[in-house]
Legacy VTK file of the C-alpha trace (Angstrom):
# vtk DataFile Version 3.0
C-alpha trace
ASCII
DATASET POLYDATA
POINTS 97 float
0.590 45.485 -2.688
0.688 41.946 -1.671
0.157 39.079 -3.739
-2.032 35.599 -3.199
-0.172 32.693 -1.828
0.493 30.167 -4.200
-0.902 26.851 -3.233
1.211 24.037 -3.283
1.023 21.659 -6.252
-1.606 18.417 -5.689
0.110 15.158 -5.393
-1.398 12.265 -6.972
-2.837 9.888 -4.664
-0.383 6.826 -3.631
-0.475 3.634 -5.162
-0.592 0.565 -3.530
2.836 -0.231 -4.623
4.029 3.392 -3.381
2.722 2.440 0.042
3.978 -1.204 -0.013
7.026 -0.040 -0.884
7.287 2.185 2.409
5.140 -0.120 4.581
7.492 -0.635 7.911
8.136 3.270 7.409
4.758 4.346 7.276
3.799 1.742 10.156
6.530 3.472 12.410
5.488 6.916 11.374
1.963 6.363 12.115
2.584 4.735 15.399
4.864 7.727 16.234
1.223 9.628 15.992
-0.829 7.023 17.701
-1.993 5.353 14.870
-1.875 1.361 14.734
-3.043 -1.405 12.629
-2.529 0.277 9.637
-4.152 -0.483 6.105
-4.413 0.025 2.487
-7.608 0.603 1.265
-7.147 2.241 -1.849
-5.274 4.650 -3.865
-4.062 7.559 -1.536
-6.591 5.873 1.464
-5.328 4.323 4.619
-7.311 3.009 7.527
-6.004 2.997 11.013
-6.849 2.609 14.708
-6.996 6.253 16.405
-5.556 5.877 20.015
-8.344 7.438 22.339
-5.884 10.066 23.479
-5.286 11.453 19.979
-7.066 13.649 17.872
-7.460 15.213 14.143
-4.327 17.032 14.505
-2.599 13.710 15.185
-4.082 12.173 11.749
-3.007 15.524 9.669
0.343 15.347 11.113
0.520 11.708 9.962
-0.999 12.313 6.655
1.529 14.976 5.938
4.589 13.063 6.969
3.162 9.855 5.254
2.881 12.183 1.799
6.042 13.363 2.013
7.547 10.191 2.764
6.023 8.134 -0.390
5.853 11.408 -2.713
1.987 11.110 -3.019
-1.272 12.325 -1.569
-1.996 9.811 1.430
-5.271 10.515 3.601
-6.004 7.998 6.765
-9.433 7.407 8.017
-9.877 6.137 11.387
-11.456 2.588 11.598
-14.304 4.229 13.818
-15.539 4.791 10.412
-16.220 1.252 9.722
-19.302 1.737 12.331
-21.072 3.935 9.903
-23.917 2.311 7.979
-22.881 3.664 4.605
-18.854 3.335 5.055
-17.004 2.849 1.828
-16.486 -0.501 0.568
-12.304 0.266 -0.071
-12.479 0.908 3.607
-14.131 -2.261 4.722
-11.534 -4.369 2.663
-8.642 -2.590 3.644
-5.805 -5.126 3.985
-3.005 -4.257 6.817
0.715 -3.230 6.018
LINES 1 98
97 0 1 2 3 4 5 6 7 8 9 10 11 12 13 14 15 16 17 18 19 20 21 22 23 24 25 26 27 28 29 30 31 32 33 34 35 36 37 38 39 40 41 42 43 44 45 46 47 48 49 50 51 52 53 54 55 56 57 58 59 60 61 62 63 64 65 66 67 68 69 70 71 72 73 74 75 76 77 78 79 80 81 82 83 84 85 86 87 88 89 90 91 92 93 94 95 96
């Protein structure tokens, strides 16, 4: 009889302190996935420009690697989201790393 797969434990969202402590590494890591202009938006949320020749897989791979690096949950949002009418205020106010 097989057992259900256990989901990995959820990490808490990355704080600004955690993100800024690894800023140079995160910027370099993001660049490797075609993401530039990386900015901190709020706990666990980063904003970046995703190159036209990249896709969601690049964003997901960056998120996974960034979470491993800082030891907390990191999500990245494309700056294209800023064009939405009801974009979150934290994304609009994001500050560059």
